[in-house]
Every structure is written in C-alpha cells, then in structure tokens.
C-alpha positions in Angstrom: 59.1 102.7 128.5 61.8 103.3 131.2 61.0 99.8 132.6 61.4 98.3 129.1 57.6 97.5 128.9 57.4 98.6 125.4 54.1 97.3 124.3 52.1 98.9 127.2 54.2 101.9 126.6 53.2 102.0 122.9 49.5 101.5 123.7 49.6 104.3 126.4 51.3 106.8 123.9 48.7 105.9 121.3 46.0 106.7 123.8 47.5 110.1 124.5 47.6 110.8 120.8 44.0 109.8 120.6 43.1 112.7 122.8 44.4 115.1 120.3 41.3 117.4 120.4 42.2 118.3 124.0 46.1 118.9 123.2 47.8 122.1 122.1 50.1 121.7 119.1 53.0 121.7 121.4 51.5 119.0 123.7 50.5 116.9 120.6 54.2 117.2 119.3 55.5 116.1 122.8 53.2 113.1 122.7 54.3 112.3 119.1 57.9 112.4 120.3 57.2 110.0 123.1 55.6 107.6 120.7 58.5 107.9 118.4 60.8 107.1 121.3 58.9 103.9 121.9 59.0 103.1 118.2 62.8 103.5 118.2 63.1 101.2 121.2 61.0 98.6 119.1 63.5 99.2 116.2 60.6 100.6 114.1 62.9 103.3 112.8 60.7 104.4 109.8 57.7 105.0 112.0 59.8 106.8 114.6 61.4 109.0 111.9 58.0 110.1 110.5 56.6 111.0 114.0 59.7 113.1 114.9 59.4 114.9 111.5 55.6 115.6 112.3 56.5 116.9 115.9 59.1 119.2 114.5 56.4 120.8 112.1 53.9 121.2 115.0 56.1 123.4 117.3 56.0 127.2 116.9 58.8 128.4 114.6 60.9 129.8 117.4 60.3 127.0 119.9 63.3 125.7 121.9 61.9 122.2 121.3 62.6 122.2 117.6 66.4 121.5 117.6 65.8 118.8 120.3 63.2 117.1 118.1 65.5 117.3 115.0 68.5 115.9 117.0 66.3 113.0 118.2 65.3 112.4 114.6 68.9 112.4 113.6 69.6 109.8 116.2 66.9 107.5 114.9 68.1 108.0 111.4 71.7 107.1 112.4 70.4 103.9 114.1 68.7 102.9 110.9 72.0 103.1 109.2 71.4 106.1 106.9 74.6 107.9 107.9 74.4 110.7 105.2 70.9 111.8 106.2 71.7 111.6 109.8 74.7 113.9 109.2 72.5 116.5 107.5 69.9 116.4 110.4 72.6 116.9 113.0 73.9 119.8 111.1 70.5 121.3 111.0 70.0 120.7 114.6 73.1 122.5 115.6 72.2 125.5 113.4 68.8 125.7 115.2 70.5 125.5 118.6 72.9 128.3 117.6 70.1 130.4 116.2 68.5 130.3 119.6 71.7 131.1 121.5 71.6 127.7 123.0 75.2 126.4 123.3 75.3 124.8 126.6 72.1 123.0 127.3 71.5 119.2 128.0 69.9 119.0 124.5 72.8 120.2 122.5 75.2 117.9 124.7 73.1 115.0 123.8 73.2 116.0 120.2 77.0 116.4 120.2 77.3 112.9 121.7 75.1 111.5 119.0 77.0 113.4 116.3 80.4 112.3 117.8 79.3 108.6 117.7 78.2 109.0 114.1 81.7 110.4 113.2 83.3 107.6 115.1 81.4 105.2 113.1 82.9 106.7 109.9 86.4 106.7 111.4 86.5 110.5 111.5 88.2 110.3 114.9 89.5 113.9 115.2 86.0 115.4 114.7 84.4 112.8 116.8 86.9 113.6 119.7 86.0 117.3 119.4 82.2 116.7 119.7 82.5 114.1 122.4 84.9 116.3 124.5 82.4 119.3 124.2 79.5 117.1 125.3 81.5 116.0 128.3 82.5 119.7 129.1 78.8 120.9 128.9 77.5 117.9 130.9 80.1 118.6 133.7 79.0 122.3 133.8 75.4 121.2 134.0 75.7 118.3 136.5 78.9 118.4 138.2 81.6 115.6 138.2 79.3 112.8 139.6 76.3 112.2 137.4 75.1 109.3 135.2 75.3 111.6 132.1 78.9 112.5 132.8 79.7 109.0 133.3 78.3 108.1 129.9 80.0 110.9 128.2 83.4 109.8 129.8 82.8 106.3 128.7 82.1 107.4 125.1 85.7 109.0 125.0 87.1 105.8 126.5 85.6 103.7 123.8 86.6 106.2 121.0 90.3 106.3 122.2 90.3 102.6 122.6 89.1 102.1 119.0 91.4 104.7 117.7 94.4 102.9 119.4 95.3 105.8 121.6 95.3 103.7 124.7 97.3 106.1 126.8 94.6 108.7 126.5 92.0 106.1 127.2 93.6 104.9 130.6 92.9 107.9 132.7 89.4 108.3 131.3 88.6 104.8 132.0 89.9 105.1 135.6 87.7 108.0 136.0 84.6 106.2 134.6 85.1 103.2 136.9 85.4 105.6 140.0 82.2 107.3 138.9 80.3 104.1 138.4 81.4 102.8 141.8 80.2 105.8 143.5 76.9 106.1 141.6 75.9 102.5 142.0 77.7 101.4 145.3 77.3 97.6 144.3 80.3 95.7 142.9 78.1 93.4 140.8 76.0 96.2 139.2 76.3 95.9 135.4 77.5 99.5 134.9 80.3 98.9 137.4 81.4 95.6 135.8 81.2 97.2 132.3 83.4 100.0 133.4 85.9 97.6 135.1 85.9 95.5 132.0 86.7 98.5 129.8 89.5 99.6 132.1 91.0 96.1 132.1 90.9 96.2 128.3 92.9 99.4 128.2 95.5 98.1 130.8 96.0 95.0 128.5 96.5 97.2 125.4 99.0 99.3 127.5 100.9 96.1 128.5 99.8 96.4 132.2 99.3 92.6 132.2 99.2 92.0 135.9 96.5 94.7 136.4 94.6 93.6 133.3 94.6 89.9 134.4 93.6 90.7 138.0 90.7 92.8 136.8 89.4 90.5 134.0 89.4 87.6 136.5 87.4 89.7 139.1 84.9 90.8 136.5 84.4 87.3 135.2 83.8 86.0 138.8 81.3 88.8 139.5 79.4 88.3 136.2 79.1 84.6 137.0 77.8 85.5 140.3 75.4 88.2 138.9 74.1 86.2 135.9 73.0 82.8 136.9 72.6 81.4 133.4 74.5 81.9 130.1 74.9 85.5 129.2 76.7 87.4 126.5 78.7 89.5 129.2 80.1 86.2 130.7 81.3 85.2 127.2 83.0 88.6 126.7 84.8 88.1 129.9 86.0 84.8 128.9 87.3 86.2 125.7 89.1 89.0 127.5 90.6 86.6 130.1 91.9 84.4 127.2 93.5 87.4 125.5 95.5 88.2 128.7 96.5 84.5 129.1 97.7 84.4 125.6 99.9 87.4 126.0 101.3 85.9 129.2 102.2 82.7 127.4 99.5 80.5 128.9 98.3 79.0 125.5 96.4 76.1 127.0 94.6 78.4 129.5 93.8 80.9 126.6 92.5 78.2 124.4 90.2 76.9 127.1 88.8 80.4 127.7 88.3 81.1 124.1 86.5 77.9 123.4 84.3 78.1 126.5 83.3 81.5 125.1 82.6 80.1 121.7 80.5 77.3 123.0 78.5 79.8 125.2 77.8 82.0 122.3 76.7 79.1 120.1 74.3 78.0 122.8 73.0 81.6 123.0 72.5 82.3 119.4 72.0 78.8 117.8 72.7 78.9 114.1 72.4 82.7 113.6 75.1 84.8 112.0 76.2 86.5 115.1 79.2 88.7 115.7 80.1 87.3 119.1 80.4 83.8 117.5 82.6 85.4 114.8 84.8 87.1 117.3 85.3 84.0 119.4 86.1 82.0 116.2 88.7 84.6 115.3 90.4 84.5 118.6 90.6 80.7 118.6 92.1 80.8 115.1 94.6 83.5 116.1 95.7 81.4 119.0 96.2 78.1 117.1 98.0 79.6 114.2 100.9 80.1 116.6 100.8 76.3 117.3 100.9 75.7 113.3 97.4 74.3 113.5 96.7 76.0 110.1 93.8 73.8 108.7 91.5 74.4 111.7 92.5 78.0 111.9 91.8 78.7 108.3 88.3 77.2 108.7 87.5 79.4 111.7 88.9 82.5 110.0 86.9 82.0 106.9 83.7 81.4 108.8 84.4 84.5 110.9 85.0 86.5 107.7 81.8 85.3 106.2 79.7 86.2 109.2 81.3 89.6 109.5 80.7 90.3 105.8 77.1 89.4 106.2 76.6 91.6 109.3 78.9 94.6 108.6 79.6 94.7 104.8 82.7 93.9 102.8 84.6 97.1 103.6 84.1 97.4 107.3 86.9 97.5 110.1 85.6 94.2 111.4 86.1 92.5 108.1 89.5 94.2 107.5 90.7 92.9 110.9 89.9 89.3 110.0 91.5 89.8 106.5 94.7 91.0 108.2 94.7 88.0 110.5 94.3 85.8 107.5 97.2 87.5 105.7 99.4 87.0 108.7 98.4 83.2 108.7 99.4 83.0 105.0 102.7 84.7 105.5 103.5 82.2 108.4 102.6 79.4 106.0 104.8 80.6 103.3 101.9 81.5 101.0 103.6 84.7 100.1 101.7 85.6 97.0 98.4 85.2 98.7 99.6 87.1 101.8 100.7 90.0 99.7 97.3 90.1 97.9 95.4 90.0 101.3 97.7 92.6 102.9 97.1 94.8 99.8 93.3 94.6 100.3 93.5 95.5 103.9 95.8 98.6 103.1 93.5 99.7 100.3 90.3 99.5 102.5 92.1 101.4 105.3 93.2 104.2 103.0 89.8 104.6 101.2 87.3 103.7 104.0 89.2 103.8 107.3 91.7 106.6 107.1 92.0 107.2 110.8 92.5 103.6 111.7 96.2 104.1 112.0 97.0 100.9 113.9 95.4 98.5 111.4 97.0 100.2 108.4 100.4 100.2 110.2 100.1 96.5 111.1 99.1 95.6 107.5 102.0 97.7 106.0 104.4 96.0 108.5 103.1 92.6 107.5 103.4 93.3 103.8 107.0 94.6 104.3 107.9 91.4 106.3 106.6 89.3 103.6 108.6 90.9 101.0 111.7 90.6 103.2 111.1 86.9 103.6 110.8 86.5 99.8 114.3 88.2 99.6 113.1 91.5 98.3 114.5 94.1 100.8 114.1 97.0 98.5 110.3 96.3 98.0 110.0 95.7 101.8 111.6 99.2 102.6 108.7 101.3 101.4 105.8 99.7 103.4 108.1 99.3 106.4 108.9 103.0 106.5 105.2 103.8 106.0 104.4 101.6 109.0 107.1 103.2 111.1 105.7 106.6 110.4 102.2 105.6 111.5 103.5 103.8 114.6 105.5 106.9 115.5 102.3 108.9 115.3 100.4 106.4 117.4 103.2 105.9 120.0 105.7 108.8 119.9 107.3 107.5 123.2 107.8 103.9 121.9 105.8 100.7 121.9 106.6 97.1 121.3 104.8 97.0 118.0 106.7 100.1 116.8 110.0 98.6 118.1 109.4 95.3 116.2 108.5 97.2 113.0 111.8 99.3 113.4 113.7 96.1 113.8 112.4 94.5 110.6 113.0 97.8 108.8 116.6 97.7 109.9 117.0 94.2 108.5 115.7 95.5 105.1 118.3 98.3 105.3 121.1 95.9 106.3 120.2 93.7 103.3 120.7 96.7 101.1 124.1 97.6 102.8 122.7 100.7 104.6 124.2 99.8 108.0 124.6 103.3 109.2 120.9 103.9 109.0 120.0 100.4 110.5 122.0 100.5 113.7 120.1 103.3 115.5 116.8 101.6 114.7 118.0 98.4 116.3 119.5 100.1 119.4 116.2 101.9 120.0 114.2 98.8 119.3 116.2 96.8 121.7 115.8 99.3 124.4 112.1 99.6 123.9 111.5 95.8 124.0 113.8 95.2 127.0 112.0 97.8 129.1 108.4 97.0 128.0 106.1 94.9 130.2 105.1 91.7 128.7 106.9 88.8 127.2 109.1 89.9 124.2 111.7 87.2 124.2 111.2 86.3 120.5 111.3 89.9 119.3 114.4 90.6 121.5 116.1 87.6 120.0 115.4 88.9 116.5 116.8 92.4 117.3 120.1 90.8 118.6 120.4 88.6 115.5 120.1 91.6 113.3 122.8 93.4 115.5 125.0 90.4 114.8 124.3 90.8 111.1 125.7 94.3 111.4 128.8 93.1 113.0 129.2 90.5 110.3 
C-alpha cells in the first residue's frame, strides 16, 4: 500500500482476513482497518466505511484503538462528501479520546487535522484554525521541530490562511514549511520541496512581494520541467502562477502566453473531461483579456469555466462564486450594469449564507456592487455596500492593503457626490499613502485617488 501497489495490497489484506480463525478479535480488527485503508486509497469509500465500523465493534470496550478507528472512519466519510456524518464521527472520536485521558497522542493529532480540514471545507475558519494549531502543537511535542508530520501540519495552516486571505499569517508558516522540506529531503527537485516553494511564492505574490514571488515561481517551473520529463499537472500549475505574477507586473503578453500554455497542457492531459484545472486556466485567460477589452472571447471562457465548476463543485461553492464575481466585473466594465448588479448580488448572497468566513470574496463583491451603483450615478445606493466592504477589508488588513485603499477611494467619491467632503478627505489621504508605499504597480489607482482629491478642491 505504501508503494501505491493497491491491487496486491488488497489481495494481501484479504488473505490476512481469510486467516480469521487464527486471529484474536483485536488482530482481526487491525486487519479490517488495513483493508479499509486500501479500499479508501482505491476510492471505495462505502466498503472502507463498513470495515472501519466492523473494526470498531470488535475491539474491547476500553481499547485505545477505538477512537483511532472512529477517526479513520470519519476521514473516509469526509472524503466521500458526507460532511454532516463525518462531523458526528469526529465528535464521537474526540469524546472517546478524552474518556481515555488521551489528549496528546499521534492519533488525536491526526484526528484534529482531519476535523480541521473538514471545518475549513465548510468555511468555518476560526474553529479550523483552533484544531489545526492544536494538531501542530501536539506533533511538535511528539516529534520535535523537524519531522514529516510536523511539516504536513504546518502546511495545513499555510493553506488555511491562504484560503482565508490572511496572507501575513501564512508567510512565516510557509517559510518554515519550506525550510523543513529542504532539510528533510535534501534535494531541490523533490516534489515536497517544490510544492513548499510554490506555496511560499503564492503567499509572496498575495503579499505584493512580487520580485521574490517571480523569482521563486520561475525557479519552481524550471525544476519541475527538469523533474517531470513529460506533461504534468504540476508544470501547468507553475505556468499559471508565473502568468499571475507577469500580469501583476504589467507583462500582459507574457502572462497570456503562460496561461495559454497551461490551458493547452491541461487539455492534453484531460482530453474532453470536465476538469477543474482546465476551468482555472480558462478563468485566468479570461481575466487577462477582459483588461484588453476582448470581451467576446473572455465571456465564452468564463461561461465554460463556470459550467465545469458547477458540475464539479455545485452551484453554491466558493469556486463557482469566484467565477461569478469575475463575470460581474466584466459586465461592469462593459457597461452592462443591471446584469452586473444581479451577478454581484448572487455572489454576496452565497458568501453570506454559505461562505460566511470568506471575507475577501464578500468584500470584493460588495466593493464591485458599490462601484457599479456609483458609475450609474447612484452615490447614495453605492455608499452602503462600499462601507460594508471597507469594514471587511479593515478586518482582513488592519494595517492597510492596496485593495482596502482602492475601496476607501471609491467610497470617498460616493461621499463627495453627496457633498460629504469632510468625511471623504481622510479616506483619500489614507488611500493615497497606502498605494504610494505599497509594492506593485498601482499607477491607475493612484491617478483615481488624485482625481478624487481634485474633486474635493473643486
């Protein structure tokens, strides 16, 4: 099983179970758990679930193996998509761990990681952080600072903070994770090292450390081309990431080339399948060419990306909401204001009902809605969503951020148009200071702030 030879592993595990007459109940339960693990790796979740349930019943009532078996079962059920039942099983597992005075074992740390990932999947980021932090603390106490399990637990927190939009918290964790993987593997082309470097580059990019991000993305792409001799998903991901940095740096032609190369690679890998990587590459190409006013092709790509994501993730997922937001921005840019307002409203509604902890997407959608009302000449209608966006941005980035500064600048214009000049001026001054000191190219946003300051003077 460890080598990925799943068919021989299944046959061997079944042979062990066939010797049941020579096994104690605990040994039989262990054998059932091993076969269940193989079934899980084969994506036969229902069979794995049944075997874990059988194993749990075979152990003696006070056995320390019971909470581990329940946690393993919860993991399988989570992977099958039954979040509610998985939640109940994790809750039962934690109760069983506590009943045995077991609060600091490898088993409970593994269960905490699994439950933290379940909570992350439901956008319950605060509770997810609590469980993943606890898992990391226990693993460090058990294994020290340099161990594969500690590295995995650290990376889980990197990905959580990245998804949540708290990039300042993700950065030191991502740097620690890369150092650990480099020391554990001692090979610059090892997949774990490259994955850690890629994640750190993603965080640098989100924190506007563009030179560091560009350098690291380019190096990861070079090493992945060296490691994988043929088409590979990882190479496509590196191309997408490099394109994103090229776009932010103003190299539109380079970015489009990287995105289209990634799209072609994913299409070769997945043929005509409804594949999320194809959908992501389509979305990225569309985002880029919208800024070049190539709306017809962009809309076709957006709609196909949306269709694939709805098939794969469901209509009210974060992935679908992200594409809807991009479509709304395109509609606003085209002057299709009624459609844009309707699409922004859909995104905001999904964020409030289904993704309450996704502050960044909700703030972006509220800001886009406010800008649309403002362009329509409705500053009073624009003020409410823009203030709501400003509040969310302040929670995400209390020390300032270009996205927050841009939203403050737009809110200031809404106030100016309602003759609230005294309230608008400090927003514009703060916005200008943030944008002028922030890394990256914010020339257009700075020009907008200065234009609004002139509106105050007039």
